[in-house]
Residue, then its C-alpha position, 0 to 999 in steps of 0.5 A: m500500500k502506498k504511504n499516501n493511502i494511509v489514513i490511520s496508524a495503529i501502534i501495538p507494543i509487544y512484550n512477551n505476549f505473542s501467545l495472547m495475540r491470536p484474537l488481535l491478529n484475526s481481528l486485523n485480518v478481517q478488516k475490510n477497509k485497508s486505509f490503515e497501517i499497523i506498527f508492531i514494536d517488540d520491546c526486546s521480548s525474552d520469549d521469541s515474540y518477535k521471531f514468531l510475529k515475523k513468521e506470522a507476518n506471512n499471513f497478514k492481509f494488511n499493511f504493517k511495519l514490524l520494529k524491534n527496540k535495541n533495548n527494553c525501554g517500557p511501553g511508553t517509550t515504545r509507543n513514542i517510537g511507534i509515533e515516530n514511525c507511522n504515516g497516518e494523519y491519525i493514530t490509535f493504540i491497541d494493546a497486544d492482548d486486546y482486539i478490535i471489532d470486525d469493522f473497527f477501521d470502517n467506523i473510524i474512517a467514516q467518522i473522519n470523512e463525516s467530520s474531522f476531529d482532534c480526538l475521537i473517544f469510543d466505547y468498548f467491551k470489557k472481557s475476561n474468560s468468564y464474562e463480557r460487558k459493554v463499558d461507556s467511556f464517558p459519562i456525558k452522552d453528547l456527540y461533541l465534548e467540551p475539552l475541559d469536560a474531556l480532560a476531567l472525565s476521560n479515562g486514562m487509557c491510551w486505547g479507546k481513542v483516536y488522535r491527530k498526529k499533527i497535534i502530538e507533533e506540534n505540542n511535543i506530546v510524549f509518553p513519559k518513561l514510567m512503568r505505570s500511568e504513562d498513558l494517563a499522562f499522554v492522554k490528559v496532556y493531549l486532550s488539553k490541546c484539543k478543540k474538537i472532541i467527538y464521542l462515538q457511543k459505540p463499542l469498537y474495542y475488546y479490552f481483555q483483563n489479563a492478570q499477567s499484565i503490568m496493570h494488574n501486577a502488584n509488583t509494579l505498585d509504586i506511588n512515584n509513577n502517579i506522582n511523576a505522571f501528574n507532574y507531567i500533566k500539571k507542567n503541560v496543562d493550565d490549572s482549572c477545575a478539570l485539572e483539579m479533578v485529574f488530581i483528585r482521581e489520578y493522584l489523591y485517590l490512586i495514591v491512597q489506594i496504592m499506599s493502602l495496598l502496600n500497607r503503609d503506616n496510617k500516619e503516613i497516609k493521613k499526612f499524604i491526605s493533609d498534603c493534598n488538602y493543602i494543594y487543593p483545599n476545596w477539592t471536595k466541591n469540584k463540580y466534576l465529582k457528581y459524574q464519578p461512580k458512587y463507589l469512588n465518591f464514597v471512598l473519597n468521602l472516607i479520604k476527606f475525613k481520613f478514615v484510613f482503617l476503613i479505607k484500607m479494608i475497602f481496598k483490600l476487599k476490592k482487591 
C-alpha cells in the first residue's frame, strides 16, 4: 500500500505476549477497509515474540511495519517510537492482548470523512474468560465534548481513542518513561490541546483483563509513577477545575489506594491526605465529582475525613 493511502496508524507494543495475540491478529485480518497501517514494536521480548510475529507476518492481509527496540525501554517509550514511525494523519493504540471489532477501521474512517476531529473517544467491551460487558467511556452522552469536560472525565487509557498526529507533533506530546500511568499522562496532556472532541457511543474495542499484565501486577505498585505522571500533566496543562479533578482521581485517590495496598503506616497516609488538602483545599466541591461512580465518591468521602482503617479494608476487599 502506498504511504499516501494511509489514513490511520495503529501502534501495538509487544512484550512477551505473542501467545495472547491470536484474537488481535484475526481481528486485523478481517478488516475490510485497508486505509490503515499497523506498527508492531517488540520491546526486546525474552520469549521469541518477535521471531514468531515475523513468521506470522506471512499471513497478514494488511499493511504493517514490524520494529524491534535495541533495548527494553517500557511501553511508553515504545509507543513514542511507534509515533515516530507511522504515516497516518491519525493514530490509535491497541494493546497486544486486546482486539478490535470486525469493522473497527470502517467506523473510524467514516467518522473522519463525516467530520474531522482532534480526538475521537469510543466505547468498548470489557472481557475476561468468564464474562463480557459493554463499558461507556464517558459519562456525558453528547456527540461533541467540551475539552475541559474531556480532560476531567476521560479515562486514562491510551486505547479507546483516536488522535491527530499533527497535534502530538506540534505540542511535543510524549509518553513519559514510567512503568505505570504513562498513558494517563499522554492522554490528559493531549486532550488539553484539543478543540474538537467527538464521542462515538459505540463499542469498537475488546479490552481483555489479563492478570499477567503490568496493570494488574502488584509488583509494579509504586506511588512515584502517579506522582511523576501528574507532574507531567500539571507542567503541560493550565490549572482549572478539570485539572483539579485529574488530581483528585489520578493522584489523591490512586495514591491512597496504592499506599493502602502496600500497607503503609496510617500516619503516613493521613499526612499524604493533609498534603493534598493543602494543594487543593476545596477539592471536595469540584463540580466534576457528581459524574464519578458512587463507589469512588464514597471512598473519597472516607479520604476527606481520613478514615484510613476503613479505607484500607475497602481496598483490600476490592482487591
